LOTI-538862 format. One record per residue (C-alpha): residue in three letters; residue number from 1; x, y, z. Coordinates in steps of 0.5 Angstrom, whole numbers, plus 500, padded with zeros to 3 digits. Last residue first. Example, Ala and Ser with C-alpha at 12.3 -4.5 7.8 and 13.67 -1.06 7.14 Angstrom:
// residues 2
SER/2/527/498/514
ALA/1/525/491/516
END
This chain:
// residues 844
ARG/844/509/240/842
PRO/843/502/242/839
ALA/842/496/239/841
GLY/841/493/235/835
PRO/840/490/229/840
PRO/839/490/232/847
SER/838/497/231/851
ALA/837/499/226/856
ALA/836/503/229/860
ALA/835/509/226/862
ASP/834/514/230/857
LEU/833/511/237/859
LEU/832/511/235/866
ALA/831/519/233/866
ARG/830/520/240/861
VAL/829/516/243/867
ARG/828/521/240/873
GLU/827/527/242/869
PRO/826/525/249/867
THR/825/524/250/875
LEU/824/517/250/878
PRO/823/519/250/885
THR/822/514/247/888
ALA/821/510/242/887
THR/820/503/239/884
VAL/819/503/242/878
GLU/818/497/239/873
ILE/817/499/237/865
GLY/816/493/236/861
PHE/815/497/239/855
PRO/814/492/244/853
ARG/813/491/247/859
LEU/812/499/248/860
ALA/811/498/257/861
ASP/810/493/255/866
GLU/809/498/250/869
VAL/808/503/256/869
ALA/807/498/260/872
ASN/806/496/256/878
ALA/805/503/256/879
ILE/804/505/262/880
ALA/803/498/264/884
ALA/802/500/258/889
PRO/801/508/260/890
PRO/800/507/267/889
SER/799/501/267/895
ILE/798/505/268/902
ALA/797/511/272/901
GLY/796/507/279/899
GLY/795/504/278/906
GLU/794/510/277/911
GLY/793/512/284/913
LEU/792/504/287/913
GLY/791/501/287/920
LYS/790/494/290/922
LEU/789/493/297/924
GLY/788/487/300/927
LEU/787/490/305/931
PRO/786/486/304/937
ASN/785/488/296/936
ARG/784/483/291/936
PRO/783/478/294/931
SER/782/482/293/925
PRO/781/481/298/920
SER/780/479/295/913
GLU/779/484/299/908
VAL/778/484/296/901
HIS/777/491/297/897
GLY/776/492/296/890
LEU/775/499/295/886
LEU/774/501/293/880
PHE/773/509/290/879
PRO/772/512/289/873
PRO/771/516/282/873
MET/770/522/281/877
GLU/769/526/275/874
GLU/768/532/280/872
CYS/767/532/283/878
THR/766/535/277/881
PRO/765/531/271/884
VAL/764/535/266/888
LEU/763/538/260/886
TYR/762/542/255/891
ASP/761/547/251/887
MET/760/551/257/885
LEU/759/550/261/892
SER/758/552/255/896
ALA/757/550/249/900
THR/756/545/245/894
LEU/755/548/239/896
LEU/754/546/238/904
GLN/753/548/232/906
GLY/752/543/226/909
ASN/751/545/221/907
ALA/750/540/220/901
ASP/749/541/227/899
TYR/748/539/233/900
CYS/747/536/239/896
LEU/746/535/246/899
GLU/745/530/249/893
GLU/744/530/256/890
LEU/743/528/257/883
LEU/742/521/258/881
ALA/741/515/259/886
GLY/740/520/259/892
GLY/739/525/265/889
ILE/738/518/268/886
GLY/737/516/268/894
GLN/736/522/272/896
ALA/735/521/278/890
VAL/734/513/278/893
GLY/733/516/279/900
GLY/732/520/285/897
VAL/731/514/288/893
VAL/730/509/287/899
GLN/729/515/291/903
GLY/728/516/297/898
ASP/727/509/297/897
VAL/726/508/299/904
ILE/725/514/303/906
LEU/724/512/308/900
PRO/723/504/308/904
ASN/722/507/310/910
ILE/721/502/309/916
VAL/720/497/305/912
ARG/719/490/303/917
GLY/718/488/295/915
CYS/717/493/292/911
ASP/716/488/290/906
HIS/715/493/288/899
VAL/714/491/288/892
VAL/713/498/285/889
VAL/712/499/284/881
TYR/711/504/281/878
SER/710/505/282/871
ARG/709/510/278/865
LEU/708/513/273/869
ALA/707/517/268/865
VAL/706/517/261/866
ALA/705/522/257/863
GLY/704/520/249/860
THR/703/525/249/855
GLU/702/521/247/849
VAL/701/515/250/852
ASP/700/517/256/854
VAL/699/511/258/859
ASP/698/508/266/859
VAL/697/506/268/866
VAL/696/501/272/869
ALA/695/500/272/876
ALA/694/495/275/881
HIS/693/495/276/888
VAL/692/489/278/893
ALA/691/491/280/900
ASN/690/489/279/907
ALA/689/491/282/914
TYR/688/488/278/920
THR/687/489/282/927
VAL/686/491/278/932
THR/685/488/277/940
PRO/684/487/282/945
PRO/683/492/286/944
GLU/682/498/287/949
PHE/681/500/294/949
TYR/680/507/296/953
ARG/679/507/304/955
THR/678/512/308/957
ALA/677/513/316/958
GLU/676/518/321/958
LEU/675/520/328/959
LEU/674/528/330/961
PRO/673/532/326/957
ALA/672/539/326/956
HIS/671/542/331/952
GLU/670/546/329/946
PRO/669/542/323/943
ALA/668/545/318/940
HIS/667/544/315/933
HIS/666/544/308/932
GLY/665/547/302/929
LEU/664/552/302/934
GLY/663/557/306/931
GLY/662/550/310/927
PRO/661/553/317/928
GLY/660/560/317/933
GLY/659/564/312/937
LEU/658/564/304/936
GLY/657/571/304/933
GLY/656/574/301/926
PRO/655/576/309/925
GLY/654/576/312/931
GLY/653/571/312/937
GLU/652/572/308/942
ARG/651/566/309/947
HIS/650/561/316/946
LEU/649/555/312/944
PHE/648/550/315/949
PRO/647/544/311/949
PRO/646/538/313/953
ALA/645/537/315/959
PRO/644/533/309/964
THR/643/526/311/967
ALA/642/526/306/972
SER/641/533/307/973
ALA/640/539/304/971
PRO/639/543/299/973
ALA/638/551/300/972
GLY/637/554/297/966
GLY/636/557/304/964
GLU/635/552/306/959
ARG/634/546/305/963
LEU/633/543/298/962
PRO/632/537/295/963
LEU/631/532/295/969
PRO/630/530/287/970
ALA/629/526/282/967
GLN/628/520/280/970
PRO/627/517/277/963
LEU/626/510/278/962
PRO/625/505/273/965
GLY/624/504/267/961
ASP/623/501/266/953
GLU/622/495/264/954
GLY/621/493/268/959
GLY/620/494/266/967
GLU/619/494/273/969
ARG/618/498/278/965
ILE/617/501/284/968
PRO/616/501/290/964
LEU/615/507/294/967
PRO/614/506/301/971
ALA/613/509/307/968
PRO/612/515/310/972
PRO/611/515/317/974
THR/610/518/322/970
PRO/609/523/327/974
GLY/608/521/334/974
ALA/607/519/339/969
GLY/606/522/345/968
ALA/605/526/344/962
VAL/604/522/340/959
LEU/603/517/346/958
GLN/602/522/351/955
ALA/601/524/345/951
PHE/600/518/343/948
THR/599/517/351/947
ALA/598/511/355/950
ALA/597/506/358/947
ARG/596/501/365/947
SER/595/503/367/940
PRO/594/497/362/938
THR/593/492/365/941
GLY/592/486/361/938
VAL/591/488/354/942
VAL/590/493/356/947
ARG/589/500/354/945
VAL/588/504/347/946
THR/587/511/347/942
GLY/586/514/343/938
ALA/585/510/344/931
HIS/584/503/345/934
LEU/583/500/341/940
GLU/582/495/344/943
LEU/581/491/347/949
ASP/580/484/350/952
ALA/579/483/342/954
PRO/578/490/343/959
SER/577/487/350/962
ALA/576/491/356/962
GLU/575/496/360/965
LEU/574/501/359/960
LEU/573/506/356/965
ASP/572/502/352/969
ALA/571/498/350/963
ALA/570/504/349/959
LEU/569/506/343/964
GLU/568/500/340/964
ARG/567/499/340/956
LEU/566/506/337/956
ARG/565/504/331/961
GLN/564/499/330/956
GLY/563/503/330/950
VAL/562/507/325/953
ASP/561/502/320/954
GLN/560/500/321/948
ALA/559/507/319/946
ALA/558/507/313/950
GLY/557/500/311/948
ALA/556/502/312/940
ILE/555/509/308/941
ALA/554/505/302/944
THR/553/500/302/938
GLY/552/506/302/933
ALA/551/509/297/938
VAL/550/504/292/937
ALA/549/500/293/930
ALA/548/507/296/927
SER/547/511/290/929
ARG/546/507/284/928
SER/545/508/281/921
ALA/544/510/274/925
LEU/543/517/277/928
THR/542/521/284/931
GLY/541/522/283/937
TRP/540/519/282/944
GLY/539/521/287/949
ARG/538/522/290/956
GLU/537/526/295/960
ILE/536/526/300/954
GLY/535/533/303/951
ALA/534/538/299/955
THR/533/536/293/951
ASP/532/537/296/945
GLY/531/533/293/939
THR/530/530/300/936
VAL/529/532/307/937
VAL/528/528/313/933
SER/527/529/319/932
VAL/526/524/325/932
GLN/525/524/332/931
ASP/524/526/331/923
LEU/523/519/328/922
GLY/522/516/334/924
VAL/521/512/335/930
ARG/520/505/334/932
LEU/519/506/330/938
GLN/518/501/324/936
ASP/517/503/324/929
ALA/516/510/325/931
ALA/515/510/319/935
VAL/514/507/315/930
GLN/513/510/318/924
ALA/512/517/316/927
PHE/511/515/309/928
THR/510/513/309/921
THR/509/521/312/919
GLU/508/525/309/924
HIS/507/522/303/922
GLY/506/523/302/915
GLN/505/523/294/915
GLY/504/530/294/914
GLN/503/532/288/919
SER/502/530/293/925
CYS/501/528/291/932
ALA/500/521/292/936
GLY/499/524/293/942
THR/498/522/300/943
PHE/497/525/306/943
VAL/496/522/313/941
TRP/495/526/320/943
VAL/494/523/326/941
HIS/493/527/333/941
GLY/492/526/338/945
ALA/491/533/341/947
ALA/490/532/338/954
ASP/489/531/332/952
ILE/488/523/329/950
ALA/487/523/321/951
VAL/486/518/316/948
ARG/485/517/309/950
GLY/484/514/304/946
GLY/483/513/296/949
GLU/482/511/290/946
PHE/481/506/285/948
PRO/480/503/278/948
GLY/479/502/278/943
ILE/478/501/276/936
GLY/477/501/283/931
THR/476/499/278/925
GLY/475/494/273/922
GLU/474/494/272/915
VAL/473/488/272/911
TYR/472/490/269/904
ALA/471/488/269/896
SER/470/491/266/890
LEU/469/489/268/882
GLY/468/493/265/876
VAL/467/494/268/869
GLY/466/496/263/863
ARG/465/500/265/857
TYR/464/502/259/852
ILE/463/505/262/846
GLY/462/505/258/840
ARG/461/503/262/835
ALA/460/495/258/836
ARG/459/496/259/843
LEU/458/496/266/843
ALA/457/489/266/839
PRO/456/486/262/844
GLN/455/489/265/850
GLU/454/487/273/848
ARG/453/480/273/850
ARG/452/483/270/858
VAL/451/487/275/858
ALA/450/483/281/856
ASP/449/478/278/862
TYR/448/483/278/867
ASP/447/486/285/866
VAL/446/492/284/872
LEU/445/488/291/875
ARG/444/481/289/874
LEU/443/482/282/877
ALA/442/486/285/882
GLN/441/481/290/885
GLU/440/475/285/883
LEU/439/478/280/889
CYS/438/480/285/894
ALA/437/473/287/894
PRO/436/471/280/895
TYR/435/475/280/901
ASP/434/473/286/904
GLY/433/476/286/911
SER/432/474/286/918
ASP/431/476/282/925
TYR/430/476/275/923
VAL/429/475/271/928
LEU/428/480/265/930
PRO/427/477/264/937
GLN/426/483/266/942
GLY/425/488/261/945
ASP/424/494/264/942
ARG/423/496/259/936
TYR/422/488/261/933
LEU/421/483/257/936
ILE/420/477/254/931
GLY/419/470/256/928
VAL/418/472/261/923
ASP/417/468/266/927
TYR/416/468/272/921
PRO/415/467/279/924
MET/414/465/281/919
GLU/413/459/277/915
ALA/412/458/284/911
ALA/411/464/285/909
THR/410/464/278/905
VAL/409/467/272/905
LEU/408/469/269/899
ASN/407/466/262/897
ARG/406/462/265/890
ARG/405/466/270/888
ARG/404/473/264/888
LEU/403/469/260/884
GLU/402/468/265/879
ALA/401/475/267/880
PRO/400/478/260/877
ASP/399/473/260/871
LEU/398/468/254/872
GLY/397/467/248/869
LEU/396/466/244/876
GLU/395/472/239/875
ARG/394/476/246/872
ALA/393/474/249/878
ALA/392/476/244/883
CYS/391/483/243/880
ASP/390/483/251/881
LEU/389/481/251/889
ALA/388/486/245/890
ARG/387/491/250/887
ASP/386/489/255/892
MET/385/489/250/898
ALA/384/495/247/898
PHE/383/499/253/895
VAL/382/495/257/901
ALA/381/497/252/907
GLU/380/504/252/904
PRO/379/505/260/904
ARG/378/502/260/910
GLY/377/507/256/915
ALA/376/512/262/917
GLY/375/511/267/912
ARG/374/517/270/911
TYR/373/521/264/915
PRO/372/519/259/921
ALA/371/523/254/924
LEU/370/527/248/921
PRO/369/533/245/924
THR/368/539/243/919
LYS/367/538/235/917
ASN/366/538/228/920
THR/365/530/228/921
VAL/364/525/230/926
TYR/363/518/229/924
GLY/362/512/234/924
ALA/361/505/231/923
ALA/360/499/236/922
GLU/359/491/234/922
VAL/358/486/239/919
GLU/357/479/237/919
VAL/356/474/242/916
ALA/355/466/244/916
PRO/354/464/250/914
VAL/353/469/253/909
ARG/352/467/260/907
TYR/351/473/262/904
PRO/350/478/268/906
GLY/349/483/262/908
ILE/348/482/256/910
LEU/347/489/253/910
HIS/346/491/259/915
ALA/345/490/255/922
ALA/344/493/249/920
SER/343/499/252/916
ASN/342/500/257/923
TYR/341/499/250/928
PRO/340/505/246/923
GLN/339/509/252/923
VAL/338/509/255/931
LEU/337/508/248/934
GLY/336/515/247/937
LEU/335/519/253/936
PRO/334/526/250/935
ASN/333/524/244/933
TYR/332/531/240/932
ALA/331/534/235/927
GLY/330/529/237/921
MET/329/523/239/922
ASP/328/520/235/915
ILE/327/512/237/916
THR/326/507/232/914
PHE/325/500/234/912
HIS/324/493/231/912
ASP/323/487/236/910
ARG/322/480/236/910
LEU/321/476/241/907
GLY/320/468/242/907
LEU/319/462/244/903
ILE/318/465/249/898
THR/317/459/252/894
GLY/316/462/250/887
ASP/315/455/251/884
ALA/314/454/242/884
ALA/313/456/243/892
LEU/312/464/242/893
ALA/311/468/238/897
LEU/310/475/239/898
GLU/309/481/234/899
ILE/308/488/235/901
ALA/307/494/231/902
HIS/306/499/236/904
GLN/305/506/235/904
GLN/304/511/241/907
ASP/303/518/243/907
ARG/302/517/250/909
SER/301/523/252/913
HIS/300/530/251/915
ILE/299/534/255/921
ALA/298/541/256/920
SER/297/546/252/920
LEU/296/548/249/913
PHE/295/546/254/909
HIS/294/549/259/913
GLU/293/555/256/914
HIS/292/556/256/907
ARG/291/555/263/907
ASP/290/560/265/912
GLU/289/558/266/919
LEU/288/561/273/923
TRP/287/565/271/930
GLN/286/567/276/935
VAL/285/570/275/941
PRO/284/571/282/946
ARG/283/576/279/952
GLY/282/575/277/959
HIS/281/577/270/957
GLU/280/571/267/961
LEU/279/566/273/959
ALA/278/568/273/952
LEU/277/567/265/952
TRP/276/560/266/955
ALA/275/557/272/950
ILE/274/560/268/944
LEU/273/557/261/947
VAL/272/550/264/947
GLU/271/550/267/940
GLU/270/553/262/937
PRO/269/547/257/940
TYR/268/542/261/936
VAL/267/537/265/939
LEU/266/531/265/933
ALA/265/528/271/930
LYS/264/534/271/926
ILE/263/532/267/920
GLY/262/525/270/920
PHE/261/526/275/915
GLY/260/533/278/917
GLY/259/535/282/913
GLY/258/542/286/913
VAL/257/542/288/921
ASP/256/543/295/923
PRO/255/546/295/930
ALA/254/541/290/935
ILE/253/544/292/941
VAL/252/544/287/947
ARG/251/546/290/954
ILE/250/547/285/960
ARG/249/548/288/967
ALA/248/541/288/969
PRO/247/540/280/966
ASP/246/544/279/972
LEU/245/550/274/969
ARG/244/547/266/971
THR/243/551/264/963
GLN/242/545/261/961
GLN/241/540/264/964
ALA/240/543/271/962
ILE/239/545/270/956
VAL/238/537/267/954
ASP/237/535/273/957
ARG/236/539/277/953
LEU/235/538/273/946
ALA/234/530/275/948
HIS/233/531/282/949
ALA/232/534/283/942
THR/231/530/279/938
GLN/230/530/280/930
THR/229/538/279/932
SER/228/545/281/927
SER/227/548/281/934
TRP/226/552/286/938
VAL/225/553/283/945
THR/224/555/288/952
LEU/223/557/285/958
GLY/222/558/286/965
GLY/221/564/284/970
ASP/220/564/292/972
PRO/219/570/292/966
GLU/218/565/291/961
PRO/217/566/284/958
ARG/216/565/285/950
ALA/215/561/280/945
LEU/214/560/281/937
VAL/213/555/277/934
GLY/212/554/275/927
ARG/211/549/272/922
THR/210/550/272/914
GLU/209/548/280/911
LEU/208/544/279/905
PRO/207/539/275/907
ILE/206/538/268/904
GLY/205/532/265/907
THR/204/531/258/907
LEU/203/528/252/903
ARG/202/525/245/903
GLN/201/520/244/897
VAL/200/512/246/897
THR/199/509/238/896
PHE/198/502/237/894
ARG/197/498/231/894
ARG/196/490/232/891
ARG/195/483/230/892
VAL/194/477/234/889
VAL/193/469/232/891
CYS/192/465/234/887
ALA/191/457/234/888
ALA/190/458/233/895
ARG/189/452/230/900
ALA/188/457/225/904
PHE/187/463/229/904
ALA/186/460/235/908
GLY/185/457/229/912
ALA/184/463/227/914
VAL/183/466/234/915
ASP/182/460/236/920
GLY/181/463/242/923
ALA/180/470/244/926
ALA/179/477/241/926
VAL/178/484/242/929
ARG/177/489/237/929
VAL/176/496/237/932
HIS/175/502/233/932
VAL/174/510/235/933
ALA/173/515/231/934
LEU/172/515/225/931
ASN/171/521/220/931
ASP/170/521/215/935
GLY/169/522/212/942
TRP/168/523/219/945
GLU/167/530/218/948
PRO/166/533/215/942
HIS/165/532/222/939
VAL/164/534/222/931
LEU/163/532/215/932
PRO/162/533/210/925
ALA/161/527/208/922
ASP/160/524/201/924
PRO/159/517/203/925
ARG/158/518/208/919
ARG/157/515/215/919
ALA/156/523/217/919
THR/155/524/213/913
GLU/154/517/217/909
VAL/153/519/224/912
ASP/152/526/225/909
ALA/151/534/224/910
VAL/150/534/219/917
ALA/149/542/217/918
ALA/148/545/211/919
LEU/147/550/213/924
PRO/146/558/215/922
GLU/145/562/214/928
TYR/144/566/220/928
ASP/143/573/221/931
VAL/142/574/229/931
ALA/141/581/232/930
VAL/140/581/240/931
ARG/139/586/242/925
GLU/138/581/245/921
ALA/137/578/249/925
ALA/136/586/252/928
ASP/135/586/255/919
GLU/134/579/258/920
ALA/133/581/261/927
LEU/132/588/263/925
TYR/131/583/267/918
ARG/130/578/270/923
SER/129/585/273/927
GLU/128/587/272/935
ALA/127/585/266/936
LEU/126/578/262/939
VAL/125/576/255/936
VAL/124/569/253/938
ALA/123/567/245/937
VAL/122/561/240/935
ALA/121/558/245/931
GLU/120/552/242/927
GLY/119/554/243/920
ALA/118/551/235/917
PHE/117/546/234/922
ARG/116/545/231/929
ALA/115/551/230/932
ARG/114/552/225/938
ASP/113/556/225/944
VAL/112/556/232/946
ALA/111/554/237/940
LEU/110/555/244/942
LEU/109/550/248/945
PRO/108/546/242/947
GLU/107/538/241/945
THR/106/535/237/949
GLU/105/528/236/946
VAL/104/521/238/947
LYS/103/516/234/944
VAL/102/509/237/942
ILE/101/503/233/941
PRO/100/498/237/941
GLN/99/491/237/946
VAL/98/487/242/942
VAL/97/482/244/948
GLU/96/487/244/954
ARG/95/494/245/950
ILE/94/491/250/947
VAL/93/488/254/952
PRO/92/495/253/956
GLY/91/500/256/951
PRO/90/504/252/946
VAL/89/511/250/949
LYS/88/517/252/944
TRP/87/513/259/943
LEU/86/519/264/945
PHE/85/524/260/948
SER/84/526/253/950
PRO/83/533/253/954
LEU/82/539/251/950
PRO/81/543/246/954
GLY/80/547/247/960
LEU/79/552/252/961
ARG/78/558/250/964
ALA/77/557/242/963
PHE/76/554/243/957
ALA/75/559/247/954
THR/74/565/243/957
ALA/73/562/236/953
GLY/72/561/240/947
ASP/71/568/242/945
VAL/70/572/249/947
VAL/69/579/250/944
ALA/68/582/256/946
ALA/67/587/262/945
VAL/66/590/260/938
GLY/65/596/265/937
PRO/64/601/261/935
LEU/63/598/254/933
ALA/62/600/249/938
LEU/61/592/249/940
ALA/60/590/247/934
PRO/59/594/240/934
ALA/58/591/240/941
ALA/57/585/240/940
ASP/56/583/232/940
LEU/55/575/230/940
ALA/54/573/223/940
ARG/53/568/217/939
ILE/52/563/223/937
ARG/51/557/218/934
ALA/50/555/222/927
HIS/49/549/222/923
ALA/48/548/227/918
HIS/47/555/227/917
PRO/46/561/234/916
CYS/45/560/235/923
ARG/44/562/243/925
VAL/43/568/246/927
PHE/42/566/253/929
ALA/41/571/259/928
ALA/40/571/265/933
HIS/39/576/271/933
LEU/38/578/275/939
MET/37/578/282/940
GLY/36/584/286/944
PRO/35/582/292/941
LEU/34/575/292/939
ALA/33/572/292/931
LEU/32/565/293/928
ASP/31/563/293/921
ALA/30/562/285/921
VAL/29/556/287/926
TYR/28/553/292/921
ARG/27/554/299/922
GLY/26/550/304/916
ALA/25/555/310/913
GLY/24/555/307/907
THR/23/552/312/903
LEU/22/546/308/902
LEU/21/545/306/909
ARG/20/545/313/912
ARG/19/541/316/907
ASP/18/536/310/907
GLU/17/534/311/915
LYS/16/529/316/914
ARG/15/525/313/910
ARG/14/522/317/904
VAL/13/515/319/906
SER/12/509/316/904
THR/11/503/319/908
GLY/10/498/315/912
VAL/9/501/317/919
ILE/8/503/325/917
GLY/7/497/327/921
GLY/6/489/328/919
ALA/5/487/322/924
ALA/4/492/321/929
GLU/3/487/325/935
ALA/2/483/320/934
MET/1/487/316/939
END
């Protein structure tokens, strides 16, 4: 795709969607209202573990305006359990080579006989208003028999522990071991062995918009669903499977979505139930999650404990690595091996580690289920590795920066084979990058040497300042595929459709840049529609830092096909060879004779129907064949052709209706497309982004408060589409990483009750906690896709806990403290200081 060079890709462009969002014209699920709509409220178990003896809905049904109460037994009988999806079951290569244990539990849509965590839904109430539904839910009488709760991994591992899923015989949900090289030999010849235990706390994503879903039955028996989801096509397919409705009759739309971060990447029971209830009652049904429900029932993440060992030579060269870590999976394990394998595969990071052995074990407990949140197992691994490196540097008498210099993989060593498999079953081979260049740039930007020089004088004045480093490599752009459909309507306007939903990443801009670059048009001539199953036949979704690398590549290919068709049409009209024609500003013109030209509108007016593009079929690959989903829906719910028209939004108008621009979260094309192409890109394996983070902190030894003075990120995401958006994504990720380093923690008591279930107790970063940022970039294009792209979305959140912890420990070196856990709240820092054996004469 050499044509892309020199175009709008790589240019900082303000986001196209921001005017709509900042002026209040965005439309979220909570903004949608339909005539005759019912409202849902869920009855949630107050116990961490309980047997459901009986459920009496009569008091709720006695309230006027209550339409229905559905319990778990009824839902299970009609719909069955929540099916496995996405990466729940490992692919065949991982199963054969790694031989992991991944137990698949039966997760009901509503608890049937037993509730397994406080907040699990046991019934759903439908009523004429949200207020009435909430009141009725409080009247549903449930007779619970409280059972002994498994509140932590240590309890879960005991032979006599209560069983979360009795049919398993124990509480082990997942186990995986990866290894390469002679680990025993590496430790035997090591001059220095570092052994530490590190803990990364349980936390969750806090999107500005909580979850929500609205479902409407269509007159022809079809169904339209609006959901604040990251995976519209997956949701469509699960609803189809559960309701036994033809997927061709289901349209799922992700309108404007106020943040996702992986929290909305799952298909949740509530989404399936609301869709089914709309079909059952023949009326629209809406459910909006409140913040308390979000803490109780939306997925949690992190919660790992690492026992890591690092073997080094006397000069600091890493010889080997061992790590045994556990994960508290909560009551269910929605994505199987993803989180533990991500941690295992990313532990090595950008360093040469010739011998490695990593073992992970995940245990079920009576807590909210755990699944990937921004970083998805990588922040935990990076925290363990970078903390171990700083401990090793101290024991060897080396500066932490120098220790890293001696062990970083260089650009000359690329592609670099780590020696294990990635979770897609392919060899874990770094494709490109210059890790030392990222480190040196970060050291310059943070003024590392100056901070070191100033520390003695500052400490003499009672100012405890420290600098910390962290580096990571992140597998991005995972398959199995993503699609892009590019269409030109009768007015010559370009439309882009993809299954990669947007939750604020700027897809309407970056994808428009990719298409505009290929078609040589301005951004104002391109509109992007994401997350609408009527827009493109198949899709996978936005998660795992994959949208640009996978969807962007598919869009570029589709735009290239459209451009070639335009040249062919213009060749007949202009009586010239296609090779002598070029695209320019919405026209096709003869090279060297710009006056001989035809507009896109003129060309598509004479174009015949576009033949459907063949879809790639996998043959037994790691993720199996592409899903053979039926064709998407047109406006009226009828099956579409192989090249469906863009969605039209002229339905119910007026205040609260769905008509008008942005009514479904998208703008509507005014003309049906006359020329189009669809491409599905299937990456051979992941691309590897990388970065170095550096944090400078001041620690108040009296209060334990940590203040961030500056924060540096030097990032390499391959070819950059829009530097402005890249910087925004990095800073946003760092903000969430700062929360994980200093503030956020989900705390449970011994009975499995969540103690931090509101924003009064669970603290998130604000502008006050944000330091000045300095950002740098290194571009190492990936050879694994034609545009050279790598993923970006999660990177900013991966390293802050490690970099900040290293900085805090550096600041408090005079006190001999060692940081072993996050978050570094003032209370925890003071406890470390109180427990430390200070050197004689050290100031307190």
